[in-house]
VMD Tcl script that builds the backbone (N, CA, C; Angstrom):
set m [mol new atoms 495]
animate dup $m
set s [atomselect $m all]
$s set {name element resname resid chain x y z} {
  {N N MET 1 A 5.913 -9.705 -8.564}
  {CA C MET 1 A 5.348 -8.548 -8.532}
  {C C MET 1 A 6.140 -7.193 -8.867}
  {N N ASN 2 A 5.779 -6.337 -9.989}
  {CA C ASN 2 A 6.753 -5.011 -10.107}
  {C C ASN 2 A 6.322 -3.804 -9.300}
  {N N GLU 3 A 7.405 -3.190 -9.476}
  {CA C GLU 3 A 6.970 -1.653 -8.796}
  {C C GLU 3 A 5.749 -1.309 -8.976}
  {N N ARG 4 A 5.355 -1.030 -10.452}
  {CA C ARG 4 A 3.955 -0.508 -10.812}
  {C C ARG 4 A 2.886 -1.020 -9.835}
  {N N ASP 5 A 2.915 -2.441 -10.231}
  {CA C ASP 5 A 1.832 -3.152 -9.428}
  {C C ASP 5 A 1.779 -3.031 -8.141}
  {N N THR 6 A 3.035 -2.818 -7.311}
  {CA C THR 6 A 3.006 -2.653 -5.930}
  {C C THR 6 A 2.563 -1.373 -5.665}
  {N N LEU 7 A 2.636 -0.318 -6.107}
  {CA C LEU 7 A 2.251 0.900 -5.920}
  {C C LEU 7 A 0.556 1.069 -6.074}
  {N N ALA 8 A 0.205 0.392 -7.172}
  {CA C ALA 8 A -1.050 0.182 -7.484}
  {C C ALA 8 A -1.748 -0.396 -6.287}
  {N N GLN 9 A -1.353 -1.697 -5.890}
  {CA C GLN 9 A -1.833 -2.443 -4.926}
  {C C GLN 9 A -2.012 -1.569 -3.636}
  {N N PHE 10 A -1.058 -1.041 -3.067}
  {CA C PHE 10 A -0.699 -0.253 -1.911}
  {C C PHE 10 A -1.807 0.969 -1.877}
  {N N LEU 11 A -1.939 1.824 -3.007}
  {CA C LEU 11 A -2.879 2.810 -3.121}
  {C C LEU 11 A -4.442 2.192 -3.138}
  {N N ASP 12 A -4.780 1.130 -3.950}
  {CA C ASP 12 A -5.981 0.757 -3.886}
  {C C ASP 12 A -6.383 0.264 -2.539}
  {N N GLN 13 A -5.519 -0.383 -1.816}
  {CA C GLN 13 A -5.874 -0.851 -0.443}
  {C C GLN 13 A -6.434 0.240 0.403}
  {N N HIS 14 A -5.401 1.304 0.654}
  {CA C HIS 14 A -5.975 2.461 1.384}
  {C C HIS 14 A -7.186 3.049 0.795}
  {N N ARG 15 A -7.386 3.097 -0.486}
  {CA C ARG 15 A -8.781 3.565 -1.075}
  {C C ARG 15 A -9.903 2.939 -0.680}
  {N N GLU 16 A -9.759 1.304 -0.580}
  {CA C GLU 16 A -10.789 0.619 -0.305}
  {C C GLU 16 A -11.286 0.730 1.255}
  {N N TRP 17 A -10.071 1.199 1.938}
  {CA C TRP 17 A -10.241 1.194 3.283}
  {C C TRP 17 A -10.961 2.667 3.934}
  {N N THR 18 A -10.440 3.336 2.870}
  {CA C THR 18 A -11.075 5.077 2.971}
  {C C THR 18 A -12.637 4.929 2.715}
  {N N LEU 19 A -13.197 4.110 1.674}
  {CA C LEU 19 A -14.554 3.842 1.546}
  {C C LEU 19 A -15.081 3.352 2.342}
  {N N ALA 20 A -14.656 2.226 3.033}
  {CA C ALA 20 A -14.983 1.223 4.174}
  {C C ALA 20 A -15.422 2.104 5.503}
  {N N ALA 21 A -14.728 3.243 5.391}
  {CA C ALA 21 A -14.748 4.208 6.634}
  {C C ALA 21 A -16.149 4.574 6.564}
  {N N LEU 22 A -16.791 4.650 5.442}
  {CA C LEU 22 A -18.251 5.230 5.435}
  {C C LEU 22 A -19.261 4.432 5.668}
  {N N ASP 23 A -19.001 3.040 5.728}
  {CA C ASP 23 A -19.913 2.038 5.753}
  {C C ASP 23 A -20.705 2.086 7.094}
  {N N GLY 24 A -21.983 2.200 6.990}
  {CA C GLY 24 A -22.942 2.212 8.209}
  {C C GLY 24 A -22.728 3.979 8.901}
  {N N LEU 25 A -22.182 4.729 8.272}
  {CA C LEU 25 A -22.175 6.151 8.656}
  {C C LEU 25 A -23.494 6.794 8.514}
  {N N THR 26 A -23.903 7.271 9.699}
  {CA C THR 26 A -25.107 8.423 9.421}
  {C C THR 26 A -24.431 9.861 8.856}
  {N N GLU 27 A -25.357 10.585 8.197}
  {CA C GLU 27 A -25.102 11.885 7.752}
  {C C GLU 27 A -24.405 12.782 8.926}
  {N N ALA 28 A -25.035 12.624 10.050}
  {CA C ALA 28 A -24.532 13.355 11.220}
  {C C ALA 28 A -23.021 12.840 11.529}
  {N N ASP 29 A -22.671 11.471 11.512}
  {CA C ASP 29 A -21.529 11.183 11.853}
  {C C ASP 29 A -20.376 11.728 10.861}
  {N N ALA 30 A -20.918 11.658 9.648}
  {CA C ALA 30 A -19.809 12.041 8.807}
  {C C ALA 30 A -19.635 13.459 8.567}
  {N N ALA 31 A -20.368 14.178 9.179}
  {CA C ALA 31 A -20.224 15.746 9.477}
  {C C ALA 31 A -19.715 16.297 10.855}
  {N N ALA 32 A -19.704 15.368 11.643}
  {CA C ALA 32 A -19.377 15.574 12.910}
  {C C ALA 32 A -17.855 15.910 13.169}
  {N N ARG 33 A -17.629 16.891 14.010}
  {CA C ARG 33 A -16.106 17.117 14.566}
  {C C ARG 33 A -15.959 16.194 15.809}
  {N N LEU 34 A -15.284 15.180 15.552}
  {CA C LEU 34 A -15.238 14.123 16.503}
  {C C LEU 34 A -13.902 14.192 17.178}
  {N N LEU 35 A -12.894 14.701 16.985}
  {CA C LEU 35 A -11.815 15.072 17.691}
  {C C LEU 35 A -11.317 16.481 18.093}
  {N N PRO 36 A -11.244 16.733 19.174}
  {CA C PRO 36 A -11.357 18.027 19.779}
  {C C PRO 36 A -10.423 18.955 19.140}
  {N N ALA 37 A -9.317 18.650 18.849}
  {CA C ALA 37 A -7.884 19.308 18.242}
  {C C ALA 37 A -8.052 19.745 16.976}
  {N N THR 38 A -9.120 19.345 16.248}
  {CA C THR 38 A -9.027 19.662 14.806}
  {C C THR 38 A -10.762 19.715 14.289}
  {N N THR 39 A -10.684 20.580 13.332}
  {CA C THR 39 A -11.856 20.491 12.376}
  {C C THR 39 A -12.361 19.565 11.558}
  {N N MET 40 A -11.371 18.768 11.459}
  {CA C MET 40 A -11.699 17.609 10.349}
  {C C MET 40 A -12.845 16.893 10.633}
  {N N THR 41 A -13.460 16.457 9.605}
  {CA C THR 41 A -14.598 15.286 9.578}
  {C C THR 41 A -14.294 14.189 8.922}
  {N N ILE 42 A -15.143 13.238 9.115}
  {CA C ILE 42 A -14.824 12.150 8.136}
  {C C ILE 42 A -15.174 12.561 6.759}
  {N N GLY 43 A -16.257 13.053 6.505}
  {CA C GLY 43 A -16.921 13.543 5.344}
  {C C GLY 43 A -15.617 14.390 4.578}
  {N N GLY 44 A -15.343 15.440 5.439}
  {CA C GLY 44 A -14.160 16.108 4.769}
  {C C GLY 44 A -12.891 15.622 4.243}
  {N N ILE 45 A -12.596 14.464 5.102}
  {CA C ILE 45 A -11.582 13.728 4.770}
  {C C ILE 45 A -11.746 13.148 3.502}
  {N N VAL 46 A -12.681 12.420 3.222}
  {CA C VAL 46 A -12.794 11.601 2.092}
  {C C VAL 46 A -13.411 12.864 0.776}
  {N N LYS 47 A -13.868 13.816 1.203}
  {CA C LYS 47 A -13.971 14.785 -0.116}
  {C C LYS 47 A -12.543 15.369 -0.217}
  {N N HIS 48 A -11.740 15.609 0.826}
  {CA C HIS 48 A -10.306 16.220 0.388}
  {C C HIS 48 A -9.679 14.899 -0.353}
  {N N LEU 49 A -9.817 14.020 0.082}
  {CA C LEU 49 A -8.955 12.731 -0.705}
  {C C LEU 49 A -9.491 12.635 -2.039}
  {N N ALA 50 A -10.622 12.963 -2.216}
  {CA C ALA 50 A -11.186 12.924 -3.686}
  {C C ALA 50 A -10.685 13.994 -4.469}
  {N N HIS 51 A -10.413 15.110 -3.954}
  {CA C HIS 51 A -9.869 16.364 -4.558}
  {C C HIS 51 A -8.616 15.961 -4.840}
  {N N MET 52 A -7.801 15.208 -3.620}
  {CA C MET 52 A -6.225 15.052 -4.137}
  {C C MET 52 A -6.061 14.060 -5.250}
  {N N GLU 53 A -6.908 13.124 -5.335}
  {CA C GLU 53 A -6.675 12.261 -6.574}
  {C C GLU 53 A -6.970 13.127 -7.791}
  {N N ASP 54 A -7.895 14.011 -8.079}
  {CA C ASP 54 A -8.118 14.637 -9.249}
  {C C ASP 54 A -7.028 15.663 -9.303}
  {N N LEU 55 A -6.575 16.184 -8.132}
  {CA C LEU 55 A -5.417 17.252 -8.403}
  {C C LEU 55 A -3.904 16.569 -8.841}
  {N N TRP 56 A -3.608 15.253 -8.391}
  {CA C TRP 56 A -2.526 14.999 -8.672}
  {C C TRP 56 A -2.507 14.007 -9.964}
  {N N PHE 57 A -3.537 13.333 -10.064}
  {CA C PHE 57 A -3.523 12.345 -11.247}
  {C C PHE 57 A -4.235 13.083 -12.561}
  {N N THR 58 A -5.307 13.827 -12.278}
  {CA C THR 58 A -6.177 14.313 -13.573}
  {C C THR 58 A -5.247 15.604 -13.928}
  {N N HIS 59 A -5.210 16.502 -13.056}
  {CA C HIS 59 A -4.545 17.903 -13.340}
  {C C HIS 59 A -3.123 17.808 -13.314}
  {N N LYS 60 A -2.276 17.634 -12.450}
  {CA C LYS 60 A -1.001 17.600 -12.589}
  {C C LYS 60 A -0.277 16.532 -13.610}
  {N N LEU 61 A -0.647 15.174 -13.298}
  {CA C LEU 61 A -0.070 14.484 -14.277}
  {C C LEU 61 A -0.314 14.565 -15.595}
  {N N LEU 62 A -1.600 14.602 -16.008}
  {CA C LEU 62 A -2.136 14.733 -17.294}
  {C C LEU 62 A -2.391 16.176 -17.851}
  {N N GLY 63 A -2.202 17.305 -16.838}
  {CA C GLY 63 A -2.369 18.593 -17.408}
  {C C GLY 63 A -3.774 18.926 -17.928}
  {N N GLU 64 A -4.790 18.163 -17.198}
  {CA C GLU 64 A -6.127 18.305 -17.826}
  {C C GLU 64 A -6.745 19.100 -16.758}
  {N N PRO 65 A -8.086 19.742 -17.185}
  {CA C PRO 65 A -8.670 20.749 -16.311}
  {C C PRO 65 A -9.283 19.837 -15.187}
  {N N TYR 66 A -9.814 20.646 -14.158}
  {CA C TYR 66 A -10.229 19.863 -12.888}
  {C C TYR 66 A -11.660 19.564 -13.505}
  {N N PRO 67 A -12.093 18.360 -12.964}
  {CA C PRO 67 A -13.404 17.830 -13.452}
  {C C PRO 67 A -14.457 18.597 -12.400}
  {N N GLU 68 A -15.655 18.462 -12.431}
  {CA C GLU 68 A -16.521 19.120 -11.420}
  {C C GLU 68 A -16.373 17.835 -10.030}
  {N N PRO 69 A -16.572 18.393 -8.826}
  {CA C PRO 69 A -17.053 19.634 -8.502}
  {C C PRO 69 A -16.106 20.659 -8.504}
  {N N TRP 70 A -14.476 20.267 -8.637}
  {CA C TRP 70 A -13.501 21.141 -8.298}
  {C C TRP 70 A -13.678 22.427 -9.255}
  {N N ALA 71 A -13.968 22.215 -10.704}
  {CA C ALA 71 A -13.872 23.154 -11.627}
  {C C ALA 71 A -14.778 24.205 -11.327}
  {N N SER 72 A -15.947 24.132 -10.287}
  {CA C SER 72 A -16.762 25.176 -10.152}
  {C C SER 72 A -16.372 25.667 -8.727}
  {N N ALA 73 A -15.279 25.007 -7.888}
  {CA C ALA 73 A -15.228 25.519 -6.477}
  {C C ALA 73 A -14.262 26.487 -6.260}
  {N N PRO 74 A -14.251 27.224 -5.181}
  {CA C PRO 74 A -13.296 28.300 -4.872}
  {C C PRO 74 A -11.893 27.459 -5.116}
  {N N PRO 75 A -11.019 28.541 -5.667}
  {CA C PRO 75 A -9.403 27.910 -5.547}
  {C C PRO 75 A -9.071 27.358 -3.944}
  {N N GLY 76 A -8.149 26.474 -4.095}
  {CA C GLY 76 A -7.534 26.025 -2.785}
  {C C GLY 76 A -8.222 24.810 -2.360}
  {N N GLU 77 A -7.795 24.281 -1.070}
  {CA C GLU 77 A -8.231 23.120 -0.740}
  {C C GLU 77 A -9.176 23.200 0.257}
  {N N GLN 78 A -9.652 24.229 0.822}
  {CA C GLN 78 A -10.497 24.663 1.971}
  {C C GLN 78 A -12.104 24.282 1.802}
  {N N TRP 79 A -12.233 24.425 0.365}
  {CA C TRP 79 A -13.634 24.340 -0.050}
  {C C TRP 79 A -14.051 22.840 0.312}
  {N N ALA 80 A -13.251 21.834 -0.380}
  {CA C ALA 80 A -13.509 20.380 0.050}
  {C C ALA 80 A -13.720 20.060 1.438}
  {N N TRP 81 A -13.063 20.564 2.131}
  {CA C TRP 81 A -13.057 20.572 3.636}
  {C C TRP 81 A -14.449 20.699 4.265}
  {N N SER 82 A -14.621 21.970 3.993}
  {CA C SER 82 A -15.937 22.576 4.597}
  {C C SER 82 A -17.195 22.410 3.801}
  {N N SER 83 A -17.320 21.939 2.677}
  {CA C SER 83 A -18.619 21.753 1.766}
  {C C SER 83 A -18.893 20.405 2.089}
  {N N ALA 84 A -17.949 19.491 2.274}
  {CA C ALA 84 A -18.223 18.317 2.957}
  {C C ALA 84 A -19.621 17.944 3.797}
  {N N ALA 85 A -19.847 18.706 4.685}
  {CA C ALA 85 A -20.990 18.817 5.561}
  {C C ALA 85 A -22.362 19.049 4.871}
  {N N ASP 86 A -22.527 19.318 3.682}
  {CA C ASP 86 A -23.498 19.519 2.519}
  {C C ASP 86 A -23.690 18.128 1.855}
  {N N ASP 87 A -22.957 17.151 2.011}
  {CA C ASP 87 A -22.991 16.241 0.970}
  {C C ASP 87 A -23.421 15.078 2.048}
  {N N SER 88 A -24.132 14.030 1.415}
  {CA C SER 88 A -24.530 12.824 1.984}
  {C C SER 88 A -23.439 11.750 1.974}
  {N N VAL 89 A -23.664 10.771 2.815}
  {CA C VAL 89 A -22.482 9.769 2.776}
  {C C VAL 89 A -22.454 9.120 1.369}
  {N N ASP 90 A -23.812 8.925 0.872}
  {CA C ASP 90 A -23.717 8.366 -0.656}
  {C C ASP 90 A -23.254 9.293 -1.526}
  {N N GLU 91 A -23.306 10.337 -1.456}
  {CA C GLU 91 A -22.730 11.494 -2.361}
  {C C GLU 91 A -21.041 11.493 -2.305}
  {N N LEU 92 A -20.485 11.404 -1.088}
  {CA C LEU 92 A -19.169 11.355 -0.567}
  {C C LEU 92 A -18.431 10.143 -1.215}
  {N N ARG 93 A -19.181 9.038 -1.151}
  {CA C ARG 93 A -18.821 7.757 -1.807}
  {C C ARG 93 A -18.747 7.796 -2.934}
  {N N THR 94 A -19.832 8.332 -3.864}
  {CA C THR 94 A -19.713 8.476 -5.347}
  {C C THR 94 A -18.562 9.348 -5.710}
  {N N LEU 95 A -18.364 10.522 -5.005}
  {CA C LEU 95 A -17.443 11.561 -5.415}
  {C C LEU 95 A -16.094 10.772 -5.405}
  {N N TYR 96 A -15.650 10.224 -4.056}
  {CA C TYR 96 A -14.442 9.387 -4.348}
  {C C TYR 96 A -14.243 8.196 -5.231}
  {N N THR 97 A -15.160 7.360 -5.167}
  {CA C THR 97 A -15.140 6.363 -6.156}
  {C C THR 97 A -14.854 6.945 -7.570}
  {N N GLU 98 A -15.594 8.155 -8.245}
  {CA C GLU 98 A -15.349 8.491 -9.398}
  {C C GLU 98 A -14.000 9.151 -9.345}
  {N N ALA 99 A -13.494 9.843 -8.488}
  {CA C ALA 99 A -12.076 10.514 -8.756}
  {C C ALA 99 A -11.164 9.505 -8.502}
  {N N CYS 100 A -11.354 8.309 -7.818}
  {CA C CYS 100 A -10.220 7.090 -7.947}
  {C C CYS 100 A -10.381 6.517 -9.398}
  {N N ALA 101 A -11.492 6.282 -9.933}
  {CA C ALA 101 A -11.498 5.878 -11.248}
  {C C ALA 101 A -10.870 6.536 -12.396}
  {N N ARG 102 A -10.896 7.839 -12.095}
  {CA C ARG 102 A -10.439 8.790 -13.115}
  {C C ARG 102 A -8.868 8.792 -12.810}
  {N N SER 103 A -8.166 8.647 -11.407}
  {CA C SER 103 A -6.870 8.497 -11.335}
  {C C SER 103 A -6.561 7.231 -11.909}
  {N N ARG 104 A -6.866 6.055 -11.748}
  {CA C ARG 104 A -6.536 4.793 -12.400}
  {C C ARG 104 A -6.669 4.811 -13.724}
  {N N ALA 105 A -7.535 5.731 -14.514}
  {CA C ALA 105 A -7.573 5.952 -15.946}
  {C C ALA 105 A -6.294 6.733 -16.436}
  {N N ALA 106 A -5.966 7.628 -15.467}
  {CA C ALA 106 A -4.988 8.291 -16.004}
  {C C ALA 106 A -3.705 7.805 -15.992}
  {N N VAL 107 A -3.368 6.873 -15.066}
  {CA C VAL 107 A -2.152 6.218 -14.591}
  {C C VAL 107 A -2.065 5.242 -15.769}
  {N N ALA 108 A -3.248 4.687 -16.411}
  {CA C ALA 108 A -3.036 3.678 -17.377}
  {C C ALA 108 A -2.692 4.217 -18.580}
  {N N ARG 109 A -2.692 5.467 -18.824}
  {CA C ARG 109 A -2.196 6.044 -19.962}
  {C C ARG 109 A -0.503 6.502 -19.850}
  {N N ILE 110 A -0.060 6.163 -18.702}
  {CA C ILE 110 A 1.445 6.507 -18.780}
  {C C ILE 110 A 2.296 5.065 -18.397}
  {N N ASP 111 A 3.105 4.779 -19.358}
  {CA C ASP 111 A 3.667 3.553 -19.192}
  {C C ASP 111 A 4.898 3.652 -18.118}
  {N N ASP 112 A 5.732 4.826 -18.400}
  {CA C ASP 112 A 6.935 4.725 -17.569}
  {C C ASP 112 A 6.638 5.537 -16.188}
  {N N LEU 113 A 7.130 4.904 -15.304}
  {CA C LEU 113 A 6.984 5.461 -13.814}
  {C C LEU 113 A 7.968 6.777 -13.674}
  {N N ASP 114 A 8.780 7.075 -14.545}
  {CA C ASP 114 A 9.943 8.188 -14.553}
  {C C ASP 114 A 9.188 9.100 -15.440}
  {N N THR 115 A 7.993 8.805 -16.016}
  {CA C THR 115 A 7.404 9.957 -16.788}
  {C C THR 115 A 6.963 11.121 -15.984}
  {N N ARG 116 A 7.513 12.408 -16.549}
  {CA C ARG 116 A 7.309 13.589 -15.606}
  {C C ARG 116 A 5.766 14.000 -15.929}
  {N N ALA 117 A 5.185 14.657 -14.733}
  {CA C ALA 117 A 3.770 15.233 -14.801}
  {C C ALA 117 A 4.009 16.542 -16.124}
  {N N ALA 118 A 2.557 16.667 -16.708}
  {CA C ALA 118 A 2.346 17.567 -17.199}
  {C C ALA 118 A 2.799 19.250 -16.635}
  {N N LEU 119 A 2.308 19.245 -15.119}
  {CA C LEU 119 A 2.208 20.417 -14.666}
  {C C LEU 119 A 3.205 20.344 -13.483}
  {N N PRO 120 A 3.845 21.386 -13.054}
  {CA C PRO 120 A 4.805 21.511 -11.909}
  {C C PRO 120 A 4.050 21.254 -10.926}
  {N N SER 121 A 4.882 20.858 -9.799}
  {CA C SER 121 A 4.006 20.837 -8.286}
  {C C SER 121 A 4.856 21.553 -7.295}
  {N N PHE 122 A 4.355 22.025 -6.398}
  {CA C PHE 122 A 4.628 23.162 -5.315}
  {C C PHE 122 A 5.656 24.416 -6.110}
  {N N GLY 123 A 5.168 24.467 -7.128}
  {CA C GLY 123 A 5.789 25.564 -7.858}
  {C C GLY 123 A 7.308 25.304 -8.492}
  {N N LYS 124 A 7.544 24.068 -8.372}
  {CA C LYS 124 A 9.061 23.453 -8.820}
  {C C LYS 124 A 8.803 22.844 -10.295}
  {N N ALA 125 A 9.562 22.024 -10.265}
  {CA C ALA 125 A 9.371 21.206 -11.808}
  {C C ALA 125 A 8.569 20.031 -11.358}
  {N N PRO 126 A 8.214 19.475 -12.706}
  {CA C PRO 126 A 7.348 18.272 -12.804}
  {C C PRO 126 A 7.851 17.324 -12.001}
  {N N VAL 127 A 6.948 16.349 -11.352}
  {CA C VAL 127 A 7.548 15.311 -10.812}
  {C C VAL 127 A 7.138 14.059 -11.495}
  {N N SER 128 A 7.709 12.941 -11.173}
  {CA C SER 128 A 7.322 11.566 -11.930}
  {C C SER 128 A 6.131 11.035 -11.468}
  {N N LEU 129 A 5.836 10.283 -12.346}
  {CA C LEU 129 A 4.437 9.415 -12.148}
  {C C LEU 129 A 4.758 8.485 -10.672}
  {N N ARG 130 A 6.066 7.979 -10.516}
  {CA C ARG 130 A 6.535 7.379 -9.261}
  {C C ARG 130 A 6.150 8.363 -8.098}
  {N N TRP 131 A 6.780 9.468 -7.940}
  {CA C TRP 131 A 6.489 10.376 -7.091}
  {C C TRP 131 A 4.949 10.673 -6.854}
  {N N LEU 132 A 4.394 10.861 -7.797}
  {CA C LEU 132 A 2.782 11.049 -7.451}
  {C C LEU 132 A 2.269 9.896 -6.792}
  {N N TRP 133 A 2.387 8.915 -7.325}
  {CA C TRP 133 A 1.760 7.555 -7.025}
  {C C TRP 133 A 1.996 7.351 -5.321}
  {N N THR 134 A 3.434 7.569 -5.016}
  {CA C THR 134 A 3.751 7.695 -3.786}
  {C C THR 134 A 3.331 8.683 -2.753}
  {N N GLN 135 A 3.070 9.940 -3.316}
  {CA C GLN 135 A 2.516 11.026 -2.740}
  {C C GLN 135 A 1.045 10.524 -2.358}
  {N N MET 136 A 0.361 10.169 -3.260}
  {CA C MET 136 A -0.929 9.801 -2.706}
  {C C MET 136 A -1.193 8.603 -2.251}
  {N N ILE 137 A -0.118 7.622 -1.869}
  {CA C ILE 137 A -0.128 6.672 -0.920}
  {C C ILE 137 A 0.138 7.410 0.384}
  {N N ARG 138 A 1.079 8.046 0.499}
  {CA C ARG 138 A 1.357 8.740 1.774}
  {C C ARG 138 A 0.110 9.855 2.115}
  {N N GLU 139 A -0.500 10.379 1.267}
  {CA C GLU 139 A -1.679 11.096 1.801}
  {C C GLU 139 A -2.683 10.403 2.289}
  {N N THR 140 A -3.078 9.363 1.355}
  {CA C THR 140 A -4.407 8.570 1.580}
  {C C THR 140 A -4.027 7.692 2.954}
  {N N ALA 141 A -2.746 7.172 3.253}
  {CA C ALA 141 A -2.545 6.465 4.318}
  {C C ALA 141 A -2.558 7.315 5.917}
  {N N GLN 142 A -2.284 8.302 5.494}
  {CA C GLN 142 A -2.164 9.658 6.743}
  {C C GLN 142 A -3.654 9.757 7.059}
  {N N HIS 143 A -4.351 10.035 6.109}
  {CA C HIS 143 A -5.692 10.277 6.275}
  {C C HIS 143 A -6.592 9.263 6.799}
  {N N ARG 144 A -6.222 7.757 6.315}
  {CA C ARG 144 A -6.814 6.550 7.004}
  {C C ARG 144 A -6.462 6.569 8.557}
  {N N GLY 145 A -5.340 7.262 8.981}
  {CA C GLY 145 A -5.175 6.878 10.337}
  {C C GLY 145 A -6.298 8.051 11.146}
  {N N HIS 146 A -6.640 9.084 10.535}
  {CA C HIS 146 A -7.374 10.054 11.206}
  {C C HIS 146 A -8.696 9.386 10.937}
  {N N LEU 147 A -9.070 8.925 10.071}
  {CA C LEU 147 A -10.393 8.172 9.792}
  {C C LEU 147 A -10.573 7.118 10.960}
  {N N ASP 148 A -9.404 6.063 11.209}
  {CA C ASP 148 A -9.597 5.306 12.046}
  {C C ASP 148 A -9.872 5.971 13.559}
  {N N LEU 149 A -9.142 7.003 13.888}
  {CA C LEU 149 A -9.488 7.713 15.267}
  {C C LEU 149 A -10.986 8.034 15.517}
  {N N MET 150 A -11.447 8.725 14.262}
  {CA C MET 150 A -12.624 9.259 14.409}
  {C C MET 150 A -13.450 8.203 14.478}
  {N N LEU 151 A -13.568 6.849 13.664}
  {CA C LEU 151 A -14.275 5.863 13.647}
  {C C LEU 151 A -14.512 5.255 15.284}
  {N N ASP 152 A -13.274 5.230 15.704}
  {CA C ASP 152 A -12.956 4.535 17.359}
  {C C ASP 152 A -14.013 5.711 18.345}
  {N N VAL 153 A -14.085 6.966 17.952}
  {CA C VAL 153 A -14.849 7.760 18.606}
  {C C VAL 153 A -16.159 7.384 18.513}
  {N N ILE 154 A -16.571 7.318 17.250}
  {CA C ILE 154 A -17.890 6.791 16.986}
  {C C ILE 154 A -18.383 5.507 17.564}
  {N N ARG 155 A -17.448 4.748 17.417}
  {CA C ARG 155 A -17.627 3.108 18.211}
  {C C ARG 155 A -17.582 3.514 19.583}
  {N N ALA 156 A -16.878 4.018 20.198}
  {CA C ALA 156 A -16.936 4.380 21.820}
  {C C ALA 156 A -18.261 5.018 22.176}
  {N N ARG 157 A -18.808 6.103 21.354}
  {CA C ARG 157 A -20.309 6.590 21.725}
  {C C ARG 157 A -21.241 5.673 21.757}
  {N N SER 158 A -21.027 4.609 20.717}
  {CA C SER 158 A -22.173 3.758 20.592}
  {C C SER 158 A -22.185 2.740 21.791}
  {N N THR 159 A -21.137 2.353 22.418}
  {CA C THR 159 A -21.123 1.260 23.358}
  {C C THR 159 A -21.201 2.024 24.826}
  {N N GLU 160 A -21.330 3.346 24.870}
  {CA C GLU 160 A -21.345 3.961 26.266}
  {C C GLU 160 A -22.607 3.525 26.782}
  {N N LYS 161 A -22.653 3.345 28.069}
  {CA C LYS 161 A -23.911 2.954 28.611}
  {C C LYS 161 A -24.635 4.362 29.108}
  {N N PRO 162 A -25.862 4.580 29.038}
  {CA C PRO 162 A -26.519 6.125 29.472}
  {C C PRO 162 A -26.517 5.966 31.073}
  {N N SER 163 A -26.307 7.025 31.342}
  {CA C SER 163 A -26.118 7.158 32.997}
  {C C SER 163 A -27.669 7.144 33.538}
  {N N SER 164 A -27.483 6.318 34.826}
  {CA C SER 164 A -28.958 6.303 35.520}
  {C C SER 164 A -28.919 7.407 36.380}
  {N N GLY 165 A -29.838 7.997 36.346}
  {CA C GLY 165 A -29.723 9.119 37.657}
  {C C GLY 165 A -30.924 9.636 37.721}
}
mol reanalyze $m
mol bondsrecalc $m
mol representation Tube
mol addrep $m
């Protein structure tokens, strides 16, 4: 397996696990603050990751305008986190699936992993496709850990026995 296939396989695995986190969730579970030290929600993470897919691959790599809903959203990352509470689990799944499909299509247009993105990142020089791919693996894996913790909270709540009193 070559480097490109390895990068694609790792990111796609994390993408699949991210989508699997939505399986069987209620709307309330997706919107709930499940960890006391953060305002993150499962829905917020999925919507944020959809935004990051479009940021890094569609916008930065290709230099194309943001697709919806990002084109109409307020600037910055906060909107994806906070607006997810208004989205159904199915809407979040579709948003993330479509963003990942756009990312795969963007990457397919570039042959060389050393190709520089059309737009700079972090106010510096453009980064390579290799860097972008690695960044998305890191970001998605990091948030997968958050999703695992939140899903553990949901599972623990569902197995708690009601107190008899």
